[in-house]
C-alpha positions as CSV (number, residue, x, y, z in Angstrom):
1,M,9.7,3.4,-2.9
2,Y,8.9,3.1,-6.9
3,P,8.4,6.1,-8.8
4,I,5.1,7.0,-10.4
5,E,6.1,6.5,-13.8
6,I,6.3,2.8,-13.1
7,V,3.3,2.2,-10.7
8,G,1.0,4.7,-12.7
9,P,0.0,2.6,-15.2
10,M,-0.3,-0.7,-13.2
11,K,-2.5,1.0,-10.5
12,A,-4.8,2.6,-13.6
13,E,-5.2,-0.6,-14.7
14,L,-7.3,-1.6,-11.5
15,T,-8.7,1.9,-10.7
16,D,-10.1,2.3,-14.4
17,K,-11.9,-1.1,-13.7
18,G,-13.6,0.6,-10.6
19,F,-11.2,-0.6,-8.0
20,K,-10.9,1.9,-4.9
21,E,-7.5,2.9,-4.1
22,L,-6.6,2.8,-0.4
23,L,-3.7,5.2,0.0
24,T,-3.4,5.5,3.4
25,A,-3.9,3.5,6.7
26,Q,-7.0,5.5,7.8
27,E,-8.5,4.6,4.5
28,V,-7.6,0.9,4.9
29,D,-9.6,0.8,8.3
30,T,-12.5,2.8,6.9
31,A,-13.0,0.3,3.9
32,L,-12.1,-2.8,5.8
33,Q,-14.1,-2.1,9.0
34,Q,-17.1,-2.0,7.0
35,P,-19.4,-4.7,7.0
36,G,-20.0,-7.1,4.0
37,T,-17.3,-8.3,1.5
38,A,-14.2,-6.7,0.2
39,L,-11.6,-7.9,-2.4
40,L,-8.5,-6.5,-1.8
41,F,-5.7,-6.9,-4.2
42,I,-1.8,-5.9,-3.0
43,N,-0.7,-4.7,-6.2
44,S,2.9,-5.2,-7.3
45,V,5.7,-4.5,-9.8
46,C,6.4,-8.0,-10.1
47,G,6.2,-9.0,-13.5
48,C,5.9,-12.6,-13.5
49,S,3.2,-12.6,-10.9
50,A,1.4,-9.2,-10.9
51,G,1.2,-9.4,-14.7
52,T,-1.2,-12.4,-14.5
53,A,-2.9,-11.5,-10.9
54,R,-4.4,-8.0,-12.2
55,P,-5.9,-9.4,-15.2
56,G,-7.2,-12.4,-13.1
57,V,-8.5,-9.8,-10.4
58,I,-10.1,-7.8,-13.4
59,M,-11.8,-10.9,-15.0
60,A,-12.9,-12.1,-11.7
61,A,-14.2,-8.8,-10.5
62,L,-16.1,-7.6,-13.7
63,N,-17.3,-11.1,-15.1
64,S,-18.5,-13.0,-11.8
65,P,-22.2,-13.4,-11.3
66,K,-21.4,-12.8,-7.5
67,R,-18.8,-10.2,-6.5
68,P,-17.7,-8.7,-3.3
69,D,-19.2,-5.5,-2.0
70,Q,-16.1,-3.6,-2.5
71,L,-13.0,-3.6,-4.9
72,L,-9.9,-2.4,-3.4
73,T,-6.3,-2.1,-3.9
74,S,-2.8,-0.6,-2.5
75,F,0.4,-0.9,-4.0
76,A,3.2,-2.4,-2.1
77,G,6.6,-0.3,-2.4
78,F,4.5,2.6,-3.0
79,D,1.4,2.9,-0.8
80,I,3.6,2.0,2.0
81,D,1.4,3.0,5.3
82,A,-1.6,1.5,3.9
83,V,0.0,-1.7,2.4
84,K,1.4,-1.8,6.4
85,Q,-2.2,-1.4,7.5
86,A,-3.7,-3.8,5.3
87,R,-1.3,-6.6,6.2
88,T,-2.6,-6.5,9.7
89,Y,-5.9,-7.3,8.4
90,L,-4.0,-10.5,6.5
91,L,-2.8,-12.4,9.4
92,P,-1.7,-14.8,10.0
93,Y,-0.8,-14.7,6.3
94,P,2.8,-13.5,6.0
95,P,3.5,-10.4,3.5
96,S,3.0,-11.3,0.4
97,S,3.0,-9.2,-3.0
98,P,1.1,-9.5,-5.0
99,A,-1.8,-10.9,-2.6
100,I,-5.5,-11.1,-3.0
101,A,-7.8,-11.4,-0.2
102,L,-11.1,-11.8,0.1
103,L,-12.9,-10.6,3.6
104,K,-15.9,-10.6,5.1
105,D,-16.9,-8.4,7.9
106,G,-13.1,-7.6,8.2
107,Q,-11.9,-11.3,8.4
108,V,-9.9,-13.2,5.6
109,V,-12.1,-15.9,4.0
110,H,-10.4,-16.4,1.2
111,M,-6.3,-15.9,0.6
112,I,-4.2,-16.3,-2.9
113,E,-0.8,-15.3,-1.6
114,R,2.1,-14.9,-4.6
115,H,3.3,-18.6,-4.4
116,M,-0.2,-19.5,-5.5
117,I,-0.2,-16.9,-8.4
118,E,3.3,-17.5,-9.9
119,G,3.2,-19.5,-13.0
120,R,-0.8,-19.6,-13.1
121,P,-2.4,-18.0,-16.1
122,A,-5.0,-14.9,-15.3
123,Q,-8.1,-17.5,-16.2
124,M,-7.0,-19.7,-13.2
125,I,-6.7,-17.1,-11.1
126,A,-10.2,-15.6,-12.2
127,A,-11.7,-18.9,-11.8
128,N,-10.4,-19.2,-8.1
129,L,-11.8,-15.9,-7.0
130,A,-15.1,-16.5,-8.7
131,Q,-15.8,-20.0,-6.7
132,A,-14.7,-17.8,-3.5
133,F,-17.3,-15.1,-4.6
134,E,-19.6,-17.7,-4.9
135,T,-19.3,-19.2,-1.7
136,Y,-18.6,-16.1,0.4
137,C,-20.4,-13.1,-1.7
């Protein structure tokens, strides 16, 4: 488990912009079983991927004309039980961190895995999500 001194600022980057933290398995179930759309960001300490994923997710969430009903996040390697439970909703996709999932009525309708984030700028990630929001939200 990572120390809070490392993950705290990375968590705050999202929660300061309106993302709700899911810290327990029960919070994950409560949030993801609600009707409507939810953007779930599995946060990570990975500098190369999470360093562009966080700003990309934020850009999409704040600037897109359409946006999900819920903005949610859990931190891989820190919110252990929450991430484990969240990944059950993301099947058949394998565990990935960071990862960005758009769910509608509890089902994944759009997924961005780590290999799709690596080497891509935040603007490209934001554009990908904005297009998914337009389609599903």
